[in-house]
N, C-alpha and C positions, 0 to 999 in steps of 0.2 A: 403640212407635209404633203406632197405630191402623193396620189395613190399608188403610183408604180413605184415608190421608192419606200414605201412603208413596210415595216416588219409584218410577217405573216401572223395572224392571229392577235395582233397587239391593239388595243384599243387608244384612242389617242388620249394624249395626257391631260387635255383640256377636260376631259369628261372625268378622269379619275380626280384632278385638281379640284373641279367644281363640287364634287360629292365631299370631299373633305373639308371645303370652305363651309358649305351648308351644315355639315355636322359640328365644326367648331363654332359657327355662329349660334346655333341651337343650343350648345353647352353652355355659351357665354351668357345666352338668354336666361337659361335654367339657373346658372350662378347668380346672376343679378336678382333674378326673383328669390332665391334662397336668402341672399344678404339682406334684400329689402325687407322680406318677411321677418327676418331674424331681429333687424332693427325696430321694426313696428311692434313687436311681441305677439304677433298673431300665431306663432308657432309654440309647439310643446318643447320646453326646455331641452337642449342636447340634440335636437333633431337637425338643425343646419349644420353643426360641426360634425354629425354622422354621416349626413347624406353628401355634403360637399366633397370630402375627401374620397369618397367612393365614385362620384362621377369623374373626378380629376384623375384618380388612378385607373379607372376604367378606359377613360379616354387615351390615357399613355398607353395602356396595354394594347389597345385597338391599333393605335398608330404604329406601334412597334411590329405588331403582326402583319400590317400592311406592308412595313418596309420590308420585312423577311420574306413575305410572299412574293414582293416584286423581285427581290434577288433569286429567289427559287425558280420564278418563272423564266428568268433570263438564264439561268444555268440550264433549265430543261430546254429552253430553244436552241442553246449551243449543243447539247448533248446529242440532239437529233440530227446533226450532221446536215442539215437542209442550207440551201444558200440564204444568205441574210436578206438579199433584197429580190423583189420581182421585177423585171425590167421588161417594157413592151417590145423593145427592139435590141438587137445586140449589135454592138459597134465593132467594126472591122478594120 
């Protein structure tokens, strides 16, 4: 998006998307580690079945909070009554 058409104070979506992808890949790696450890028998019984749902539910909560925060941010931008776009020149 050209800088003259970007909303004020809004970070590019690519930055937000890359963070979410990294967090998702990290959580997936932890889940694979837990499952492999449980199959090898290297863990205390019940540990994997306790920790894995905590990670999954925690991830869902964080994702939901992020979604709600994005909507609240857009509502806040609209309430300020500022112009949506900043342009370098005015068309006549």
